DSSP file (Angstrom, degrees, kcal/mol; ACC not computed):
  #  RESIDUE AA STRUCTURE BP1 BP2  ACC     N-H-->O    O-->H-N    N-H-->O    O-->H-N    TCO  KAPPA ALPHA  PHI   PSI    X-CA   Y-CA   Z-CA
    1    1 A X              0   0    0      0, 0.0    14,-1.5     0, 0.0     2,-0.3   0.000 360.0 360.0 360.0 150.9    0.0    0.0    0.0
    2    2 A X  E     -A   14   0A   0     12,-0.2     2,-0.4    10,-0.0    12,-0.2  -0.970 360.0-136.1-147.3 162.8    1.1    3.5   -0.6
    3    3 A X  E     -A   13   0A   0     10,-2.1    10,-2.1    -2,-0.3     2,-0.5  -0.916  17.0-130.5-121.0 149.7   -0.2    7.0   -0.1
    4    4 A X  E     -A   12   0A   0     -2,-0.4     2,-0.3     8,-0.2     8,-0.2  -0.859  20.1-144.7-100.5 130.3    0.0    9.9   -2.5
    5    5 A X        -     0   0    0      6,-1.5     6,-0.3    -2,-0.5     3,-0.1  -0.712  17.7-118.3 -93.8 145.1    1.3   13.2   -1.1
    6    6 A X  S    S+     0   0    0     -2,-0.3     3,-0.1     1,-0.2    -1,-0.1  -0.141  73.7  92.0 -69.8 172.9   -0.1   16.5   -2.3
    7    7 A X  S    S-     0   0    0      1,-0.1    -1,-0.2     3,-0.0     3,-0.1   0.528 102.5 -82.0 116.0  10.6    2.0   19.1   -4.0
    8    8 A X  S    S+     0   0    0      1,-0.3    -1,-0.1    -3,-0.1    -2,-0.1   0.196  95.5 113.8  88.0 -20.4    1.7   18.4   -7.7
    9    9 A X  S    S-     0   0    0     -3,-0.1    -1,-0.3    -4,-0.1    -2,-0.0  -0.285  71.0-126.9 -81.4 171.8    4.3   15.6   -7.8
   10   10 A X        +     0   0    0     -3,-0.1     2,-0.4    -6,-0.1    -1,-0.1  -0.211  59.8 141.7-108.3  40.4    3.6   12.0   -8.6
   11   11 A X        -     0   0    0     -6,-0.3    -6,-1.5    -5,-0.1     2,-0.4  -0.662  29.7-169.9 -89.6 134.5    5.4   10.8   -5.4
   12   12 A X  E     -A    4   0A   0     -2,-0.4     2,-0.4    -8,-0.2    -8,-0.2  -0.935   6.8-156.4-120.5 149.4    4.1    7.9   -3.3
   13   13 A X  E     -A    3   0A   0    -10,-2.1   -10,-2.1    -2,-0.4    -2,-0.0  -0.989  24.3-116.5-124.4 128.9    5.3    6.8    0.1
   14   14 A X  E     -A    2   0A   0     -2,-0.4     2,-0.3   -12,-0.2   -12,-0.2  -0.350  32.3-115.6 -62.7 142.6    4.9    3.3    1.4
   15   15 A X        -     0   0    0    -14,-1.5     2,-0.4    -2,-0.0    -1,-0.1  -0.613  27.3-147.8 -77.3 137.7    2.7    3.0    4.5
   16   16 A X        -     0   0    0     -2,-0.3     2,-0.7     2,-0.0   -14,-0.0  -0.892   6.4-137.7-106.5 137.3    4.5    1.8    7.6
   17   17 A X        -     0   0    0     -2,-0.4     2,-0.4     2,-0.0    -2,-0.0  -0.845  24.1-169.5 -92.1 115.2    2.8   -0.2   10.2
   18   18 A X        -     0   0    0     -2,-0.7     2,-0.6     0, 0.0    -2,-0.0  -0.881  24.0-122.1-106.5 137.9    3.8    1.0   13.6
   19   19 A X        -     0   0    0     -2,-0.4     2,-0.4     1,-0.0    -2,-0.0  -0.676  27.7-138.4 -78.7 118.8    3.0   -0.9   16.7
   20   20 A X        +     0   0    0     -2,-0.6     4,-0.1     1,-0.1     3,-0.0  -0.630  23.9 178.8 -80.9 131.7    1.0    1.4   19.0
   21   21 A X        +     0   0    0     -2,-0.4     2,-0.3     2,-0.1    -1,-0.1   0.609  64.6  53.7-106.4 -17.7    2.0    1.2   22.6
   22   22 A X  S    S-     0   0    0      1,-0.1    29,-0.0    29,-0.0    -1,-0.0  -0.842  93.3 -94.6-116.6 155.3   -0.4    3.8   24.1
   23   23 A X        -     0   0    0     -2,-0.3     2,-0.4    27,-0.1    29,-0.2  -0.243  37.3-133.0 -62.1 156.0   -4.1    4.1   23.7
   24   24 A X        -     0   0    0     27,-2.6     2,-0.1    -4,-0.1    -1,-0.1  -0.936  18.4-113.4-114.9 134.9   -5.5    6.3   21.0
   25   25 A X        -     0   0    0     -2,-0.4     2,-0.4    27,-0.1    30,-0.2  -0.436  39.1-158.1 -63.2 137.4   -8.2    8.9   21.5
   26   26 A X  E     -b   55   0B   0     28,-2.5    30,-2.9    26,-0.2     2,-0.5  -0.977  15.0-152.8-130.8 131.4  -11.3    7.8   19.6
   27   27 A X  E     -b   56   0B   0     -2,-0.4     2,-0.6    28,-0.2    30,-0.2  -0.900  12.1-167.2-101.5 123.5  -14.3    9.8   18.3
   28   28 A X  E     -b   57   0B   0     28,-3.1    30,-2.6    -2,-0.5     2,-0.6  -0.950   3.4-162.9-114.8 113.8  -17.5    7.7   17.9
   29   29 A X  E     -b   58   0B   0     -2,-0.6     2,-0.3    28,-0.2    30,-0.2  -0.866   9.1-168.1-102.1 123.2  -20.2    9.4   15.9
   30   30 A X        +     0   0    0     28,-3.0     2,-0.3    -2,-0.6    30,-0.2  -0.759  20.5 127.8-109.9 154.1  -23.7    8.0   16.3
   31   31 A X      > -     0   0    0     -2,-0.3     5,-1.5    28,-0.1     3,-0.2  -0.985  49.1 -59.8-179.9-172.0  -26.8    8.6   14.3
   32   32 A X  T > 5S+     0   0    0     -2,-0.3     3,-0.8     1,-0.2    31,-0.0  -0.146  90.6  62.0 -83.6 179.4  -29.7    7.3   12.4
   33   33 A X  T 3 5S-     0   0    0      1,-0.2    -1,-0.2     2,-0.1     0, 0.0   0.728 128.5 -58.2  77.1  22.5  -29.8    5.2    9.3
   34   34 A X  T 3>5S+     0   0    0     -3,-0.2     4,-2.1     3,-0.0    -1,-0.2   0.405 107.4 118.5  90.4  -3.1  -28.1    2.2   10.8
   35   35 A X  H <>5S+     0   0    0     -3,-0.8     4,-2.4     1,-0.2     5,-0.2   0.910  75.2  49.1 -66.0 -41.7  -24.9    4.1   11.8
   36   36 A X  H  ><S+     0   0    0     -5,-1.5     4,-2.6     1,-0.2    -1,-0.2   0.915 109.7  52.6 -63.6 -41.8  -25.4    3.5   15.5
   37   37 A X  H  > S+     0   0    0     -6,-0.2     4,-2.1     1,-0.2    -1,-0.2   0.916 110.5  48.1 -59.0 -43.3  -25.9   -0.2   14.8
   38   38 A X  H  X S+     0   0    0     -4,-2.1     4,-2.4     2,-0.2    -1,-0.2   0.903 111.5  49.4 -65.1 -41.7  -22.7   -0.4   12.9
   39   39 A X  H  X S+     0   0    0     -4,-2.4     4,-2.9     2,-0.2     5,-0.2   0.893 109.7  51.4 -66.4 -39.3  -20.7    1.5   15.6
   40   40 A X  H  X S+     0   0    0     -4,-2.6     4,-2.3     2,-0.2    -1,-0.2   0.917 110.7  49.8 -61.3 -42.8  -22.1   -0.9   18.3
   41   41 A X  H  X S+     0   0    0     -4,-2.1     4,-1.2    -5,-0.2    -2,-0.2   0.926 113.6  45.0 -61.9 -45.6  -21.0   -3.8   16.1
   42   42 A X  H >< S+     0   0    0     -4,-2.4     3,-0.5     1,-0.2     4,-0.5   0.945 115.2  46.1 -64.8 -48.6  -17.5   -2.4   15.6
   43   43 A X  H >< S+     0   0    0     -4,-2.9     3,-0.8     1,-0.2    -1,-0.2   0.854 111.2  53.2 -65.4 -34.1  -17.0   -1.4   19.3
   44   44 A X  H 3< S+     0   0    0     -4,-2.3    -1,-0.2    -5,-0.2    -2,-0.2   0.767 107.2  52.8 -70.3 -24.7  -18.3   -4.8   20.5
   45   45 A X  T << S+     0   0    0     -4,-1.2    -1,-0.2    -3,-0.5     2,-0.2   0.476  76.7 121.7 -92.6  -1.7  -15.8   -6.6   18.3
   46   46 A X    X   -     0   0    0     -3,-0.8     3,-0.5    -4,-0.5    -3,-0.0  -0.437  51.9-154.2 -65.4 127.5  -12.7   -4.8   19.5
   47   47 A X  T 3  S+     0   0    0      1,-0.3     2,-0.3    -2,-0.2    -1,-0.2   0.863  92.6  23.4 -69.0 -35.8  -10.2   -7.4   20.9
   48   48 A X  T >   +     0   0    0      1,-0.1     3,-2.2    -3,-0.0    -1,-0.3  -0.684  67.1 173.5-131.5  79.3   -8.7   -4.7   23.1
   49   49 A X  G X  S+     0   0    0     -3,-0.5     3,-1.8    -2,-0.3    -1,-0.1   0.763  75.5  70.7 -60.5 -23.8  -11.2   -1.9   23.7
   50   50 A X  G 3  S+     0   0    0      1,-0.3     3,-0.4    -3,-0.1    -1,-0.3   0.664  86.3  67.2 -67.3 -14.2   -8.8   -0.3   26.2
   51   51 A X  G <  S+     0   0    0     -3,-2.2   -27,-2.6     1,-0.2    -1,-0.3   0.592  94.6  59.5 -78.4  -9.9   -6.5    0.6   23.3
   52   52 A X  S <  S+     0   0    0     -3,-1.8     2,-0.3   -29,-0.2    -1,-0.2  -0.471  88.5 166.8-117.1  58.2   -9.2    3.1   22.1
   53   53 A X        +     0   0    0     -3,-0.4     2,-0.1    -2,-0.2    -3,-0.0  -0.964  43.6  33.2-135.6 150.0   -9.5    5.4   25.1
   54   54 A X  S    S-     0   0    0     -2,-0.3   -28,-2.5   -28,-0.1     2,-0.4   0.614  77.4-161.9 -72.8 157.4  -10.6    7.9   25.9
   55   55 A X  E     -b   26   0B   0    -30,-0.2     2,-0.5    -2,-0.1   -28,-0.2  -0.907   7.7-157.3-108.6 135.4  -13.7    7.7   23.7
   56   56 A X  E     -b   27   0B   0    -30,-2.9   -28,-3.1    -2,-0.4     2,-0.4  -0.962  11.0-155.7-111.3 121.0  -15.7   10.8   22.8
   57   57 A X  E     -b   28   0B   0     -2,-0.5     2,-0.5   -30,-0.2   -28,-0.2  -0.834   6.7-166.3-100.4 131.6  -19.3   10.0   21.7
   58   58 A X  E     +b   29   0B   0    -30,-2.6   -28,-3.0    -2,-0.4     2,-0.3  -0.975  23.8 138.1-120.6 127.0  -21.1   12.5   19.5
   59   59 A X        -     0   0    0     -2,-0.5   -28,-0.1   -30,-0.2     2,-0.1  -0.973  54.9 -82.4-157.0 163.8  -24.9   12.3   19.0
   60   60 A X    >   -     0   0    0     -2,-0.3     3,-1.8   -30,-0.2     6,-0.1  -0.385  37.8-120.9 -68.2 148.6  -27.9   14.6   18.8
   61   61 A X  T 3  S+     0   0    0      1,-0.3    -1,-0.1    -2,-0.1     0, 0.0   0.796 115.1  51.7 -59.4 -28.1  -29.5   15.6   22.1
   62   62 A X  T 3  S+     0   0    0      1,-0.1     2,-1.5     2,-0.0    -1,-0.3   0.392  81.5 102.6 -90.5   3.4  -32.7   14.1   21.0
   63   63 A X    <>  +     0   0    0     -3,-1.8     4,-1.4     1,-0.2    -1,-0.1  -0.544  33.1 153.5 -91.9  72.5  -31.1   10.7   20.1
   64   64 A X  H  >  +     0   0    0     -2,-1.5     4,-2.4     1,-0.2    -1,-0.2   0.810  68.3  61.8 -68.3 -30.4  -32.2    8.6   23.1
   65   65 A X  H  > S+     0   0    0     -3,-0.3     4,-2.1     2,-0.2    -1,-0.2   0.933 104.5  45.9 -63.7 -46.4  -32.0    5.4   21.1
   66   66 A X  H  > S+     0   0    0      2,-0.2     4,-2.2     1,-0.2    -1,-0.2   0.896 111.7  52.7 -64.0 -40.0  -28.3    5.7   20.4
   67   67 A X  H  X S+     0   0    0     -4,-1.4     4,-2.1     1,-0.2    -1,-0.2   0.922 109.5  48.7 -61.5 -44.4  -27.5    6.6   24.0
   68   68 A X  H  X S+     0   0    0     -4,-2.4     4,-1.0     1,-0.2    -1,-0.2   0.892 110.1  52.2 -62.0 -39.7  -29.4    3.5   25.2
   69   69 A X  H  < S+     0   0    0     -4,-2.1     3,-0.5     1,-0.2     4,-0.4   0.897 109.4  49.0 -64.8 -40.0  -27.4    1.4   22.7
   70   70 A X  H >< S+     0   0    0     -4,-2.2     3,-1.3     1,-0.2    -1,-0.2   0.873 106.0  57.1 -67.7 -36.3  -24.1    2.7   23.9
   71   71 A X  H 3< S+     0   0    0     -4,-2.1    -1,-0.2     1,-0.3    -2,-0.2   0.767  98.9  61.9 -64.6 -23.6  -25.1    2.1   27.5
   72   72 A X  T 3< S+     0   0    0     -4,-1.0    -1,-0.3    -3,-0.5     2,-0.2   0.634  80.6 101.2 -78.9 -13.1  -25.6   -1.6   26.6
   73   73 A X  S X  S-     0   0    0     -3,-1.3     3,-1.5    -4,-0.4     6,-0.1  -0.517  76.9-130.8 -72.9 137.9  -22.0   -2.1   25.6
   74   74 A X  T 3  S+     0   0    0      1,-0.3    -1,-0.1    -2,-0.2     5,-0.1   0.837 105.9  38.9 -57.5 -35.8  -19.9   -3.8   28.3
   75   75 A X  T 3  S+     0   0    0    -32,-0.1    -1,-0.3     3,-0.0     2,-0.2   0.230  85.3 133.6-101.1  15.5  -17.1   -1.2   28.2
   76   76 A X    X   -     0   0    0     -3,-1.5     3,-1.1    -6,-0.2    -5,-0.0  -0.427  51.7-148.4 -70.3 134.3  -19.3    1.8   27.8
   77   77 A X  T 3  S+     0   0    0      1,-0.2    -1,-0.1    -2,-0.2    -6,-0.1   0.568  95.2  64.6 -74.2  -6.6  -18.5    4.8   30.1
   78   78 A X  T >> S+     0   0    0     -8,-0.2     4,-0.9    -5,-0.1     3,-0.6   0.258  73.4 121.5-100.5  11.3  -22.2    5.6   30.1
   79   79 A X  T <4  +     0   0    0     -3,-1.1    -7,-0.1     1,-0.2    -8,-0.0  -0.395  62.1  35.9 -72.4 152.1  -23.4    2.5   31.8
   80   80 A X  T 34 S-     0   0    0     -9,-0.2    -1,-0.2     1,-0.1    -3,-0.0   0.728 129.9 -54.9  82.4  22.0  -25.3    2.9   35.1
   81   81 A X  T <4        0   0    0     -3,-0.6    -2,-0.1     1,-0.1    -1,-0.1   0.982 360.0 360.0  84.0  61.1  -27.3    6.1   34.4
   82   82 A X     <        0   0    0     -4,-0.9    -3,-0.1     0, 0.0    -1,-0.1   0.442 360.0 360.0-103.8 360.0  -24.9    8.9   33.3
């Protein structure tokens, strides 16, 4: 795999896989149209959810359904009535 850099040239740089040793801040955007279902599926399947912390969840104030779905996740910071 390679990435193309901007600047008018036709230069590509190979992607390097670096082993991450610290958690990475993660933005989780929830919404309608099946997006929340997909995010729940992805978050539930993480082998090491602690590697994706802290997590910032973004959803509409009126989106009670997405909030309830996030509370159902075992590692959710919103469990227990927050």
